[in-house]
C-alpha positions as CSV (number, residue, x, y, z in Angstrom):
1,X,-19.6,-15.4,-13.8
2,X,-19.4,-11.6,-15.1
3,X,-18.8,-11.0,-18.7
4,X,-16.5,-7.9,-19.8
5,X,-18.1,-5.6,-22.2
6,X,-17.8,-6.2,-25.7
7,X,-14.7,-4.4,-27.1
8,X,-15.8,-1.4,-29.4
9,X,-12.5,-0.7,-30.8
10,X,-9.3,1.0,-30.1
11,X,-7.8,3.0,-33.3
12,X,-3.9,2.5,-31.4
13,X,-4.0,-0.9,-31.5
14,X,-5.1,-1.4,-35.1
15,X,-7.7,-4.6,-34.1
16,X,-11.2,-4.1,-35.7
17,X,-13.4,-6.4,-33.8
18,X,-16.4,-5.3,-35.7
19,X,-15.5,-6.8,-38.8
20,X,-17.1,-10.5,-38.2
21,X,-20.9,-11.2,-38.0
22,X,-22.2,-13.8,-35.3
23,X,-22.4,-16.1,-38.1
24,X,-18.7,-16.1,-38.8
25,X,-17.3,-15.8,-35.3
26,X,-14.8,-18.6,-34.3
27,X,-15.0,-19.8,-30.6
28,X,-12.0,-21.7,-28.4
29,X,-13.1,-23.0,-25.0
30,X,-10.8,-22.2,-22.2
31,X,-12.3,-24.8,-20.0
32,X,-15.2,-22.9,-18.4
33,X,-14.3,-19.7,-20.0
34,X,-15.5,-19.3,-24.0
35,X,-13.3,-16.7,-25.7
36,X,-14.7,-15.2,-29.1
37,X,-13.2,-13.0,-31.3
38,X,-15.2,-9.8,-29.9
39,X,-16.2,-11.3,-26.6
40,X,-14.9,-12.6,-23.6
41,X,-15.5,-13.8,-19.8
42,X,-13.6,-14.1,-16.9
43,X,-14.0,-16.5,-14.0
44,X,-14.8,-13.0,-11.6
45,X,-15.5,-9.6,-12.4
46,X,-12.8,-7.8,-14.3
47,X,-13.0,-5.1,-11.6
48,X,-12.3,-7.7,-9.1
49,X,-9.5,-9.2,-10.8
50,X,-7.8,-6.0,-11.4
51,X,-8.2,-5.0,-7.7
52,X,-6.8,-8.1,-6.3
53,X,-4.0,-7.7,-8.7
54,X,-3.3,-4.4,-8.1
55,X,-3.3,-4.4,-4.9
56,X,-0.9,-7.3,-4.7
57,X,1.3,-5.1,-7.2
58,X,1.3,-2.1,-4.9
59,X,2.4,-3.9,-1.7
60,X,5.0,-6.4,-3.4
61,X,6.6,-4.8,-6.6
62,X,10.2,-4.8,-6.8
63,X,11.8,-1.5,-6.6
64,X,13.9,-1.4,-10.3
65,X,15.6,1.8,-11.8
66,X,13.2,2.5,-14.7
67,X,10.3,2.3,-12.5
68,X,11.3,5.4,-10.7
69,X,9.4,7.6,-13.3
70,X,7.5,7.1,-16.9
71,X,9.8,8.8,-19.3
72,X,9.4,6.8,-22.4
73,X,12.9,6.7,-23.1
74,X,13.7,4.8,-20.0
75,X,10.6,2.7,-20.2
76,X,11.9,2.2,-24.0
77,X,15.6,1.8,-23.1
78,X,14.6,-1.3,-20.6
79,X,12.1,-2.9,-22.7
80,X,14.6,-3.7,-25.3
81,X,17.5,-4.7,-22.4
82,X,15.0,-6.8,-20.9
83,X,14.1,-8.9,-23.9
84,X,15.5,-12.6,-23.0
85,X,17.7,-11.2,-20.2
86,X,17.0,-11.4,-16.5
87,X,16.2,-8.2,-14.4
88,X,19.5,-8.8,-12.3
89,X,21.7,-8.7,-15.5
90,X,20.1,-5.7,-16.8
91,X,19.9,-3.5,-13.5
92,X,23.8,-2.3,-14.0
93,X,23.6,-2.2,-17.9
94,X,20.7,-0.3,-17.5
95,X,22.1,2.5,-15.2
96,X,25.5,2.6,-16.8
97,X,23.7,3.0,-20.3
98,X,21.5,6.1,-19.3
99,X,24.5,7.6,-17.7
100,X,26.4,7.2,-20.9
101,X,23.2,8.3,-23.2
102,X,21.1,10.4,-21.1
103,X,18.4,11.5,-23.9
104,X,17.3,9.7,-27.4
105,X,19.4,12.6,-28.9
106,X,22.5,11.4,-27.2
107,X,21.8,7.9,-28.4
108,X,21.3,8.9,-31.8
109,X,24.6,11.0,-32.4
110,X,26.6,8.1,-31.1
111,X,28.4,6.2,-33.4
112,X,27.4,2.7,-33.7
113,X,30.5,0.7,-32.3
114,X,30.3,2.8,-29.1
115,X,26.7,1.7,-28.7
116,X,27.8,-2.0,-28.9
117,X,30.4,-1.4,-26.7
118,X,28.0,-0.5,-24.1
119,X,26.2,-3.2,-25.2
120,X,29.1,-5.8,-24.8
121,X,28.0,-8.2,-22.4
122,X,24.3,-8.4,-22.5
123,X,24.4,-10.0,-25.7
124,X,21.5,-10.4,-28.7
125,X,23.4,-7.1,-29.8
126,X,20.7,-7.0,-32.7
127,X,18.9,-4.6,-29.6
128,X,21.3,-2.5,-29.2
129,X,22.0,-1.8,-33.2
130,X,17.8,-1.5,-33.5
131,X,17.9,0.8,-30.7
132,X,20.3,3.0,-32.0
133,X,18.5,3.1,-35.5
134,X,15.3,3.7,-34.3
135,X,16.8,6.8,-32.1
136,X,17.7,7.8,-35.2
137,X,14.4,7.8,-36.5
138,X,12.5,9.1,-33.9
139,X,15.1,12.2,-34.0
140,X,14.4,13.1,-37.7
141,X,11.1,11.9,-38.2
142,X,9.3,12.5,-34.4
143,X,10.8,15.5,-33.1
144,X,13.1,13.5,-30.7
145,X,9.8,12.1,-28.9
146,X,8.9,8.1,-29.0
147,X,5.6,8.1,-31.0
148,X,2.3,7.5,-28.9
149,X,0.5,5.8,-32.0
150,X,0.8,2.2,-31.8
151,X,1.2,1.7,-35.6
152,X,3.9,4.0,-36.0
153,X,5.7,2.7,-32.8
154,X,5.8,-0.9,-35.0
155,X,7.6,0.7,-38.1
156,X,10.7,1.3,-35.6
157,X,13.4,-1.1,-35.8
158,X,13.2,-3.9,-33.0
159,X,9.8,-2.8,-31.5
160,X,7.1,-5.4,-31.7
161,X,3.2,-5.5,-30.8
162,X,4.7,-6.4,-27.1
163,X,7.7,-4.0,-27.0
164,X,5.0,-1.0,-28.3
165,X,2.2,-2.2,-26.2
166,X,4.7,-1.7,-23.0
167,X,6.1,1.8,-24.2
168,X,2.8,3.1,-24.6
169,X,0.9,1.5,-21.7
170,X,3.7,2.5,-19.4
171,X,5.0,5.5,-20.5
172,X,2.0,7.3,-21.5
173,X,-0.7,5.5,-19.8
174,X,-2.6,4.1,-22.9
175,X,-5.2,1.0,-22.6
176,X,-3.1,-0.9,-24.5
177,X,-2.5,-4.8,-24.0
178,X,0.8,-6.3,-23.8
179,X,1.8,-10.1,-24.0
180,X,5.2,-11.5,-23.3
181,X,6.2,-15.3,-21.7
182,X,5.2,-14.2,-18.2
183,X,1.9,-12.9,-19.0
184,X,1.1,-15.6,-21.5
185,X,2.0,-18.6,-18.9
186,X,-0.1,-16.5,-16.2
187,X,-3.3,-16.7,-18.4
188,X,-2.6,-19.9,-19.6
189,X,-3.2,-21.1,-16.1
190,X,-5.9,-18.6,-14.7
191,X,-7.8,-19.5,-17.9
192,X,-6.4,-23.0,-18.3
193,X,-5.7,-22.9,-21.9
194,X,-4.8,-26.3,-23.2
195,X,-2.5,-26.5,-25.8
196,X,0.6,-24.6,-26.7
197,X,0.5,-20.5,-26.8
198,X,1.1,-20.3,-30.5
199,X,-0.9,-19.8,-33.8
200,X,-4.8,-19.5,-33.3
201,X,-4.7,-19.8,-29.5
202,X,-2.0,-17.0,-29.2
203,X,-4.0,-15.0,-31.2
204,X,-7.3,-15.7,-29.0
205,X,-5.4,-14.3,-25.9
206,X,-4.7,-11.2,-27.7
207,X,-8.0,-10.8,-28.4
208,X,-8.8,-11.3,-24.7
209,X,-6.3,-8.8,-23.5
210,X,-7.3,-6.3,-25.9
211,X,-10.7,-6.7,-24.5
212,X,-9.4,-6.9,-20.7
213,X,-7.8,-3.4,-21.0
214,X,-10.9,-1.6,-22.5
215,X,-12.6,-2.3,-19.0
216,X,-12.5,1.2,-17.1
217,X,-11.1,-0.4,-13.9
218,X,-7.8,-1.5,-16.0
219,X,-7.8,1.2,-18.5
220,X,-7.3,3.7,-15.5
221,X,-4.6,1.8,-14.1
222,X,-2.9,0.5,-17.3
223,X,0.3,1.4,-16.1
224,X,0.5,-0.8,-12.9
225,X,-1.9,-3.3,-14.2
226,X,0.6,-4.1,-17.2
227,X,3.4,-4.2,-15.1
228,X,1.7,-6.2,-12.5
229,X,0.9,-9.1,-14.4
230,X,4.6,-8.9,-15.6
231,X,5.7,-8.9,-12.0
232,X,3.2,-11.8,-11.3
233,X,4.6,-13.9,-14.0
234,X,8.4,-13.0,-12.8
235,X,7.6,-13.8,-9.1
236,X,4.7,-15.6,-8.5
237,X,3.5,-17.6,-11.4
238,X,6.9,-18.6,-12.5
239,X,7.9,-21.7,-15.0
240,X,8.6,-24.2,-12.6
241,X,7.1,-24.3,-8.9
242,X,4.5,-21.6,-9.2
243,X,4.0,-20.0,-5.6
244,X,0.1,-20.7,-5.8
245,X,-0.3,-19.7,-1.7
246,X,1.2,-16.4,-2.4
247,X,-1.2,-15.6,-5.4
248,X,-4.1,-13.0,-5.3
249,X,-5.8,-14.8,-7.8
250,X,-5.5,-18.3,-6.9
251,X,-9.1,-18.7,-5.5
252,X,-10.3,-18.0,-9.1
253,X,-7.3,-19.7,-11.1
254,X,-8.8,-22.8,-13.0
255,X,-5.8,-24.5,-13.2
256,X,-5.0,-24.1,-9.5
257,X,-8.3,-25.3,-8.8
258,X,-7.7,-28.5,-10.7
259,X,-4.4,-29.1,-9.9
260,X,-2.9,-28.3,-13.3
261,X,-0.8,-25.1,-12.5
262,X,2.6,-27.0,-12.9
263,X,1.6,-28.8,-16.5
264,X,0.7,-25.8,-18.1
265,X,1.2,-24.0,-20.4
266,X,2.1,-26.7,-22.8
267,X,5.4,-26.2,-24.1
268,X,5.9,-24.5,-27.8
269,X,7.4,-26.0,-30.7
270,X,11.1,-25.1,-30.2
271,X,13.5,-24.4,-33.1
272,X,16.2,-26.9,-33.8
273,X,19.5,-25.9,-32.3
274,X,22.1,-25.5,-34.8
275,X,26.0,-26.4,-33.8
276,X,29.2,-24.8,-34.7
277,X,32.7,-24.9,-34.4
278,X,35.4,-22.7,-34.4
279,X,39.1,-22.4,-33.9
280,X,40.3,-18.9,-32.9
281,X,44.1,-17.9,-32.5
282,X,45.1,-16.2,-29.7
283,X,47.9,-13.5,-30.4
284,X,48.8,-11.6,-27.4
285,X,51.0,-8.7,-26.7
286,X,50.8,-7.5,-23.3
287,X,47.6,-6.7,-22.3
288,X,46.4,-6.4,-25.9
289,X,45.2,-8.9,-28.4
290,X,45.6,-9.1,-32.2
291,X,41.8,-8.4,-33.2
292,X,39.8,-8.6,-36.5
293,X,36.3,-6.8,-37.2
294,X,33.7,-9.3,-38.3
295,X,31.9,-8.8,-41.6
296,X,31.2,-12.3,-42.8
297,X,28.3,-13.7,-39.9
298,X,24.9,-12.3,-39.7
299,X,25.2,-12.9,-36.0
300,X,28.1,-10.9,-34.0
301,X,28.2,-8.7,-37.4
302,X,30.5,-5.4,-36.7
303,X,32.0,-7.0,-33.7
304,X,35.6,-7.6,-32.7
305,X,37.2,-10.8,-32.3
306,X,40.1,-13.0,-32.6
307,X,41.0,-14.4,-36.2
308,X,38.8,-17.8,-36.4
309,X,38.2,-20.4,-38.9
310,X,35.6,-23.0,-39.2
311,X,36.1,-26.2,-37.7
312,X,38.0,-27.8,-34.7
313,X,41.6,-27.6,-34.5
314,X,43.5,-29.6,-37.4
315,X,46.9,-30.5,-38.2
316,X,47.2,-27.9,-41.1
317,X,45.8,-25.2,-38.6
318,X,48.4,-23.0,-39.1
319,X,48.0,-23.5,-43.2
320,X,44.4,-22.5,-43.0
321,X,45.0,-19.4,-40.8
322,X,47.4,-18.3,-43.7
323,X,45.0,-19.3,-46.4
324,X,42.1,-17.5,-44.6
325,X,43.3,-14.3,-43.0
326,X,47.1,-13.9,-44.2
327,X,48.5,-14.7,-40.8
328,X,51.7,-16.6,-40.4
329,X,51.4,-18.4,-37.0
330,X,53.4,-20.6,-35.2
331,X,51.1,-23.2,-32.3
332,X,52.2,-22.8,-29.0
333,X,49.3,-24.4,-27.1
334,X,45.7,-25.4,-27.4
335,X,43.4,-24.3,-24.8
336,X,39.8,-26.1,-23.5
337,X,37.0,-25.3,-25.6
338,X,34.4,-22.7,-24.8
339,X,30.6,-23.0,-25.6
340,X,28.5,-19.8,-26.2
341,X,24.6,-20.1,-26.8
342,X,22.9,-17.3,-29.3
343,X,19.1,-18.0,-29.8
344,X,19.4,-21.4,-31.4
345,X,23.0,-21.6,-32.1
346,X,25.7,-23.2,-30.1
347,X,28.7,-22.0,-30.9
348,X,32.0,-24.3,-29.9
349,X,35.0,-21.8,-29.6
350,X,38.4,-24.0,-29.7
351,X,41.0,-21.6,-28.6
352,X,44.8,-22.0,-29.6
353,X,47.7,-19.5,-27.9
354,X,50.1,-18.8,-31.1
355,X,52.9,-16.7,-31.8
356,X,53.0,-14.3,-34.9
357,X,55.7,-14.8,-37.4
358,X,55.3,-11.8,-39.6
359,X,53.9,-8.5,-39.2
360,X,49.6,-8.9,-39.8
361,X,48.2,-7.0,-42.5
362,X,47.4,-3.6,-41.1
363,X,44.1,-3.2,-43.2
364,X,41.9,-6.0,-41.5
365,X,43.9,-6.3,-37.8
366,X,44.5,-4.2,-34.7
367,X,46.0,-4.5,-31.1
368,X,43.8,-3.8,-28.8
369,X,42.6,-5.0,-25.1
370,X,39.1,-6.4,-25.7
371,X,36.3,-4.4,-24.8
372,X,38.1,-0.8,-24.9
373,X,35.5,1.5,-26.0
374,X,35.1,1.8,-30.0
375,X,36.1,-1.8,-30.1
376,X,32.8,-3.8,-29.2
377,X,33.4,-7.3,-28.5
378,X,31.2,-10.3,-27.7
379,X,30.7,-11.5,-24.3
380,X,32.2,-15.2,-25.8
381,X,35.6,-13.3,-26.2
382,X,35.7,-12.6,-22.2
383,X,34.6,-16.3,-21.5
384,X,37.6,-17.5,-23.3
385,X,40.1,-15.0,-21.5
386,X,38.7,-16.2,-18.2
387,X,39.0,-20.0,-18.9
388,X,42.6,-19.4,-19.7
389,X,43.1,-17.7,-16.2
390,X,41.5,-21.3,-14.6
């Protein structure tokens, strides 16, 4: 078994591995792989590991629009869009977004409501808001260029260690490690890490990756190496039924050798799902609907939506809408409820088709076609409208 050289420290990663003495080092054992705060061994030499992985990637990688070049802005937008969103969903949004906002300056100069309209349908809208805020900061404080310094990148809204590492390594070729769900799963199996990838175990894995990217054979190919790890996790070392027979690392994968590839990694502690019910009023005028802008909730804040009140429909529905929104409504028909998930929240919307008995307050409502530019809506609005067609 060949060990990686001891990590000597990378200023961009803000990790000083020389702080601890041998007497205070802590060790966690991943089967026959010992991981210290400042030392780590792989089952095979790092050069061999990198060579097998890179060969597989260059023969099997997908042709994706953000891989056409290493422009920092393109990498940045793609990494934000890909957070908790599937590649096939992101591709058309990415291409359209880059056509609309071809540069950091174009993005920074656009009003937020237009950004949210362009983001509509991708979900997790805080990503779009933070991307917009960060673009303005980059233009104001960094001359319109995404910062090359890891600590400076982390100061930008919406940029965490993974995203900073991805942009710096893929765009600038900096030997910075990245760790997302795909990569964590791959190494959990490859090193046979028992226990959930959280807390101290996750911290050990991060330090392991810092050492790994400091190896010359990895650092010199960091762009392809980090993308190869992500691609392996997405295509081969999948959450269920991993394709081990196609894996270039199977011969040295400890979990595979012991028949544990389908049981690792162990699940992390999940946050309990919170469930909410809302009654929404659908008031139509041709193709337009009466919408109001949401400034009350932390989620979907700033988006346009149908007037809604808390709870499922009751016999006091019309009275409650008048008290909450100042709307004088007549109920025509109730439609089937529509469920929508936002992270740990399950939102249940109960649509009610109504007619307006008197004009709506102009200061809080507008007639518009959902999704019209400048009036961003959540995808749950489209779900409700689609459910009415069936």
